[in-house]
C-alpha positions in Angstrom: 42.7 214.5 34.7 41.1 214.2 38.1 42.8 211.7 40.4 40.6 210.3 43.1 42.2 209.7 46.5 41.2 207.0 48.9 40.1 208.4 52.2 42.6 208.1 55.0 41.6 206.3 58.1 40.4 208.5 60.9 42.8 208.7 63.9 42.2 206.2 66.6 40.1 207.5 69.5 41.5 207.7 73.0 39.4 204.7 74.0 40.8 202.7 71.1 44.4 203.6 71.9 44.0 202.7 75.5 42.2 199.4 74.7 45.0 198.4 72.2 47.7 199.3 74.7 46.0 197.2 77.4 46.0 194.2 75.1 49.6 194.4 74.1 50.9 195.3 77.5 53.4 192.8 79.0 54.4 193.6 82.6 58.0 193.8 83.7 59.4 192.6 87.1 59.2 196.2 88.3 55.6 196.5 87.2 54.7 193.3 89.1 56.5 194.6 92.3 54.5 197.8 92.1 51.3 195.7 91.7 52.2 193.6 94.8 52.9 196.6 96.9 49.7 198.3 95.8 47.6 195.3 96.6 49.0 195.0 100.1 48.7 198.7 100.8 45.1 198.9 99.5 43.8 195.8 101.3 45.4 197.0 104.5 43.8 200.5 104.4 40.5 199.0 103.4 40.6 196.6 106.4 41.4 199.5 108.7 38.0 201.0 107.7 36.0 197.8 108.5 34.1 199.5 111.4 33.7 202.9 109.7 30.0 203.9 109.8 30.1 205.0 106.1 31.3 201.6 105.0 28.4 199.9 106.9 26.0 202.2 104.9 27.1 200.9 101.5 25.2 197.6 101.5 23.2 198.6 98.4 26.3 199.4 96.4 28.0 196.8 94.1 30.8 194.8 95.6 33.6 196.7 93.8 32.1 200.1 94.8 31.8 199.0 98.5 35.4 197.9 98.6 36.5 201.1 96.9 34.7 203.2 99.6 36.4 201.2 102.3 39.8 201.7 100.6 39.3 205.4 100.3 37.3 206.6 103.3 40.4 207.0 105.6 42.4 208.8 102.9 45.3 206.4 103.5 45.6 205.1 100.0 48.3 205.6 97.4 48.5 208.5 94.9 49.8 209.0 91.3 51.2 212.5 91.5 51.1 213.4 87.7 47.4 212.7 87.6 46.6 213.7 91.2 44.5 210.4 91.3 44.3 207.6 93.9 44.9 204.8 91.5 44.9 201.7 93.6 41.7 202.6 95.6 39.9 202.4 92.2 41.7 199.6 90.4 42.4 197.0 93.2 38.7 196.7 94.1 37.6 196.5 90.5 40.1 193.7 89.8 39.4 191.7 93.0 35.6 192.0 92.4 36.1 190.5 88.9 38.5 187.7 89.9 41.5 189.4 88.2 45.2 189.3 88.9 48.3 191.6 88.8 48.2 192.1 85.0 44.6 193.3 85.2 45.6 195.7 87.9 48.5 197.0 85.9 46.2 197.5 82.9 43.7 199.5 84.9 46.5 201.4 86.7 48.1 202.2 83.4 44.9 203.4 81.8 44.2 205.6 84.8 47.7 207.1 84.9 47.7 207.9 81.2 44.2 209.3 81.1 44.7 211.2 84.3 48.0 212.7 83.1 46.3 213.8 79.9 43.5 215.5 81.9 46.3 217.3 83.7 46.7 219.7 86.6 44.3 222.3 85.1 41.5 219.7 85.2 42.2 219.0 88.9 42.8 222.7 89.9 39.4 223.6 88.4 37.8 221.5 91.1 37.3 218.0 89.6 38.1 215.0 91.7 40.5 213.2 89.3 40.2 209.9 91.1 36.6 209.7 89.9 37.0 211.3 86.5 40.0 209.1 85.4 38.8 206.3 87.7 35.6 205.2 86.0 37.2 204.4 82.6 40.2 202.8 84.4 37.9 200.5 86.4 36.2 199.5 83.2 39.6 198.7 81.6 40.7 196.7 84.7 37.5 194.8 84.8 37.7 194.2 81.0 41.2 192.7 81.4 40.1 190.6 84.4 37.1 189.3 82.4 39.0 188.6 79.2 37.2 191.1 76.9 38.7 191.7 73.5 40.1 195.0 72.2 36.8 196.2 70.7 34.8 195.3 73.8 37.4 197.0 76.0 37.1 200.2 74.0 33.4 200.1 74.3 33.7 199.4 78.1 35.9 202.5 78.5 33.4 204.7 76.6 30.4 203.2 78.5 32.0 204.2 81.8 32.0 207.9 80.9 28.6 208.7 82.5 30.2 207.6 85.9 33.3 209.8 85.4 32.4 212.6 87.7 33.2 213.9 91.2 34.2 217.3 92.7 36.6 218.5 95.3 33.8 220.2 97.3 33.1 216.7 98.6 36.4 216.6 100.4 36.0 216.4 104.2 32.5 214.7 103.8 31.2 211.2 103.2 30.6 212.1 99.6 34.4 212.0 98.8 34.7 208.2 99.3 31.2 207.5 98.0 31.8 209.2 94.7 34.9 207.1 94.2 32.7 204.0 94.9 30.1 205.2 92.4 32.9 205.6 89.7 34.2 202.1 90.4 30.8 200.5 90.3 30.1 202.3 87.1 33.3 201.1 85.5 32.8 197.5 86.4 29.2 197.6 85.2 30.4 199.1 81.9 32.8 196.2 81.4 30.2 193.6 82.2 27.7 195.2 79.8 30.4 195.4 77.1 31.0 191.8 77.6 27.3 191.1 76.9 27.5 193.1 73.7 26.5 196.6 74.8 28.2 199.2 72.6 29.1 202.9 72.7 30.8 205.4 70.5 34.5 205.3 71.5 34.9 208.9 70.4 32.7 209.9 73.4 35.8 209.7 75.5 37.5 212.4 73.4 34.4 214.6 73.5 34.2 214.2 77.3 37.9 215.0 77.7 37.3 218.3 75.9 34.3 219.1 78.0 36.2 218.6 81.3 39.2 220.7 80.2 41.8 218.1 79.4 45.3 219.6 79.2 46.1 217.3 76.3 44.1 215.1 73.9 47.1 212.8 73.6 47.7 209.8 75.9 51.3 208.8 76.3 51.5 205.0 75.7 55.2 204.5 76.3 57.0 203.7 79.6 56.2 201.4 82.5 52.7 200.5 83.6 52.5 203.5 85.9 54.8 206.2 84.7 56.5 208.0 87.6 55.3 205.4 90.1 53.0 205.8 93.1 53.3 207.7 96.3 52.6 205.7 99.5 51.1 207.6 102.4 52.5 207.2 105.9 49.7 209.2 107.5 46.0 208.7 107.0 45.1 212.1 105.4 45.2 214.1 102.2 48.5 213.8 100.4 48.9 217.6 100.5 49.3 217.2 104.3 52.2 214.7 104.1 54.9 217.2 103.3 54.1 219.7 106.1 53.8 216.8 108.6 57.1 215.5 107.4 58.7 219.0 107.9 57.5 219.2 111.5 58.6 215.6 112.2 62.1 216.2 110.7 62.9 219.6 112.0 60.7 220.4 115.0 60.3 217.0 116.8 61.7 218.5 120.0 59.2 221.5 120.1 56.8 221.5 123.0 53.4 222.3 121.5 52.4 224.3 124.5 55.2 226.8 123.8 54.0 227.5 120.2 52.5 231.0 120.0 52.5 231.5 116.2 53.0 229.4 113.1 53.7 230.9 109.7 53.6 228.7 106.5 54.9 229.6 103.1 54.1 227.2 100.2 52.9 227.3 96.6 49.1 227.5 96.4 48.9 224.5 94.1 50.5 222.3 96.8 47.5 222.9 99.2 44.8 222.9 96.5 42.7 220.2 98.3 43.1 221.6 101.8 39.8 223.4 102.0 39.1 223.3 105.7 40.8 226.1 107.6 39.0 225.5 110.9 38.2 221.8 111.0 35.9 220.4 113.7 35.5 216.8 112.5 37.9 214.0 111.7 37.0 214.1 108.0 37.6 217.8 107.8 40.9 217.4 109.6 42.1 215.2 106.8 41.9 218.2 104.5 43.3 221.0 106.7 46.8 222.4 106.5 46.2 224.0 109.9 45.4 220.6 111.4 48.5 219.0 109.7 50.6 221.3 111.9 48.6 220.6 115.0 48.6 216.9 114.8 52.3 216.7 113.9 53.2 218.7 117.0 50.8 216.9 119.3 51.1 213.3 118.0 54.6 213.1 116.6 53.7 210.4 114.0 50.0 211.1 113.1 48.1 207.8 112.8 44.5 206.6 112.6 43.7 207.9 116.1 44.8 211.4 115.1 41.9 211.9 112.7 38.8 211.1 114.8 36.3 213.8 115.7 37.6 213.8 119.2 41.2 214.2 118.2 40.4 217.2 116.0 38.3 218.8 118.8 41.1 218.5 121.4 41.5 222.0 123.0 45.3 221.8 122.3 44.6 221.0 118.7 42.1 223.8 118.3 44.5 226.3 119.9 47.3 225.3 117.5 44.9 225.5 114.5 44.2 229.1 115.3 47.9 229.9 115.6 48.5 229.1 112.0 48.9 231.7 109.3 49.3 230.6 105.7 50.9 232.6 102.8 50.7 230.9 99.4 52.7 231.8 96.4 51.4 231.5 92.8 52.6 229.3 90.1 53.6 225.6 89.8 51.6 222.5 89.3 51.0 219.6 91.7 51.2 218.9 95.4 55.0 218.7 95.5 55.7 221.9 93.6 58.4 224.0 95.3 58.7 223.4 99.0 57.0 224.2 102.2 58.6 226.4 104.9 57.1 226.5 108.4 58.2 229.0 111.0 57.3 228.2 114.6 57.5 231.1 117.0 57.8 230.0 120.6 57.3 231.7 123.9 60.6 233.1 125.1 61.5 234.3 121.6 62.9 231.0 120.1 62.1 230.5 116.4 62.2 227.0 114.7 62.2 226.7 110.9 61.0 223.5 109.3 61.3 222.8 105.6 60.5 220.0 103.2 60.4 219.4 99.5 59.7 215.7 99.2 58.0 213.7 102.0 58.8 210.1 102.9 56.7 207.7 100.8 57.0 209.7 97.6 58.3 207.8 94.6 61.8 209.3 95.0 61.7 208.5 98.7 60.0 205.1 98.4 59.0 203.4 101.7 61.0 200.5 102.9 59.6 197.0 103.5 59.8 197.9 107.2 57.7 201.0 106.5 55.1 199.0 104.7 55.0 196.3 107.4 54.5 199.0 110.1 51.7 200.6 108.1 50.0 197.2 107.5 50.3 196.4 111.2 48.7 199.7 112.2 45.8 199.0 109.8 45.2 195.3 110.6 47.8 193.2 112.5 46.3 190.0 111.1 47.6 190.9 107.6 51.2 191.0 108.7 51.5 187.2 108.3 50.8 187.6 104.6 53.8 189.8 104.0 56.0 190.4 102.0 53.6 189.4 99.3 49.9 188.6 99.0 48.2 186.6 96.3 45.2 188.2 94.5 43.1 185.2 95.5 44.0 185.6 99.2 43.3 189.4 98.9 39.8 188.7 97.5 39.1 186.2 100.3 40.2 188.9 102.9 37.8 191.4 101.4 35.0 189.0 101.3 35.6 188.1 104.9 35.8 191.7 106.1 33.0 193.2 104.1 30.8 190.3 102.9 28.9 190.2 99.6 25.3 189.4 98.7 24.5 187.5 95.6 22.9 190.6 94.1 26.3 192.4 94.4 28.3 190.0 92.2 26.9 191.1 88.8 27.1 187.3 87.9 23.9 187.7 85.9 25.8 190.2 83.6 29.0 188.3 83.2 29.5 186.6 79.8 29.5 182.8 80.2 
């Protein structure tokens, strides 16, 4: 006798899994503390970029995209190390633009962390800009939460954002790096708005896209806190791969006179300097992605800040001399920017040798910044924001962004929003 079997349900797509997770997610006190710190940090670094020429050129972009460009252009924004993605520079603008709150931020951050971790180091090391690739779907999820979309609409929004999920590391050191993040955020927010109006996509498109871009795993981990492994906060406005060598110089070679340095030898895993593609930088943007300049600015400036990454600062004769003193030897293996450690040998005139080492820089999740560190960073970005510490409401943050960057009626997407 032939026994018929009822067909089993197909496995849930990645978009469906993330949408369901976002709707059942309940933030903990630790999650909310992370959201508050991320909001303050992101608004501060965006405000520091108010006068940046690139920001002034973004008037034709959507509100969320403009704010994302401002938050990312100085490369002073936080980083999720497992996904190598700048989570808050994507999610905070998306949430603020849609009138959301801490929970919407944590939903978007959680989607970005989980999707980015599934894409993995192989995806990043092949040249993709993970902040954009994981960022567009995350912006859609964050906007969906802020706008009150249901589970099905959220899954469609995540899938509709896939065309905006692109970006490459060759953009690093140019205007394109911040702009492609803004494009991803605008695309994600538009996707959520359109899903709220009834636009649909095939949720399995996310799975197909993940395979195309070389995801390390097709499984998204749904357990744990909103952002597994936390977020790294930058103390210096440059690529995260430069934070560790700067920390090594600051901690072990603070007394070295830069004029006495005749040779610098660096040994570090190649993966830890993956984004540092500019060996002989001549502009401020290139300097933010240069291992050689990391050494130069740390020796010259002590605690590199915003003024250390201007065109003029990078072109200083003393900086250019030090850049040409640096020799780099990379070792194979490892994954991520904090793999292994960095060792820096400074050879000085007169024969003295100073060795500087670091494994984990200040600001990393295991060396979290103090409230004083955050306050100092905020003050360096925009002193007027210090009065809002130690917390900042999401409504106040949106008002600050409106005040600093403005918004035209055509940028609000109000005509797309579901009544």
